[in-house]
C-alpha positions as CSV (number, residue, x, y, z in Angstrom):
1,M,-1.5,7.8,9.8
2,H,2.0,6.5,8.5
3,V,4.9,8.5,10.5
4,F,8.1,7.3,9.1
5,A,11.5,7.5,11.0
6,S,14.7,9.1,9.4
7,S,16.4,7.7,7.0
8,Q,19.7,7.6,8.9
9,D,18.0,5.3,10.9
10,A,16.5,3.4,8.3
11,A,20.0,3.3,7.0
12,K,21.7,2.1,9.9
13,I,18.8,-0.8,10.3
14,A,18.3,-1.8,6.7
15,K,22.6,-2.7,7.4
16,K,21.2,-4.6,10.0
17,I,18.7,-6.5,7.9
18,E,21.1,-7.7,5.5
19,K,24.1,-8.6,7.4
20,L,21.2,-10.5,9.0
21,K,20.0,-12.0,6.3
22,Q,23.8,-13.0,5.0
23,Q,24.6,-14.4,8.3
24,R,21.3,-16.6,7.5
25,K,21.3,-17.5,4.8
26,I,17.3,-16.5,4.3
27,S,15.5,-14.8,2.5
28,T,13.4,-11.8,2.2
29,Y,10.2,-13.5,3.1
30,E,11.2,-15.7,6.0
31,L,13.1,-12.6,7.7
32,A,10.1,-10.6,7.2
33,L,8.1,-13.9,9.2
34,D,10.3,-14.2,12.0
35,M,9.7,-11.0,13.3
36,G,5.8,-10.8,11.9
37,L,5.5,-8.5,9.5
38,S,5.0,-8.5,5.9
39,E,7.5,-8.5,3.0
40,Y,6.2,-5.4,2.0
41,P,7.9,-2.8,4.5
42,I,11.6,-5.2,4.8
43,Q,11.7,-4.4,0.8
44,T,10.9,-1.3,1.1
45,L,13.5,-0.2,3.6
46,L,16.1,-2.3,2.2
47,A,15.0,-0.8,-1.1
48,H,14.3,2.9,-0.4
49,N,16.2,3.8,3.2
50,K,12.0,4.4,4.0
51,A,9.7,2.4,7.0
52,T,7.3,3.7,9.1
53,V,8.5,4.7,12.7
54,K,6.4,1.4,13.7
55,T,8.4,-0.2,11.5
56,I,11.3,0.1,12.7
57,N,10.5,-0.4,16.6
58,T,9.5,-3.9,15.2
59,I,12.7,-4.7,14.0
60,N,14.9,-3.0,16.7
61,Y,13.0,-5.2,19.3
62,Y,13.5,-8.8,17.3
63,L,17.0,-7.8,16.3
64,T,17.4,-7.6,20.3
65,S,15.6,-10.6,21.4
66,L,18.1,-12.8,19.0
């Protein structure tokens, strides 16, 4: 069973992801590979502000390790 994060948390992370993509000039696919995720959860997050708690935690961990 998937537990989804709040839309506000997802929106905050989506903004950080977009900013990071622009700074590094990389695609969603390349960013997902760096995070150890498939591209689909990142696309869903960016398009719909919807992500599982696990995805949000993975992204947060990645962002703090930069």
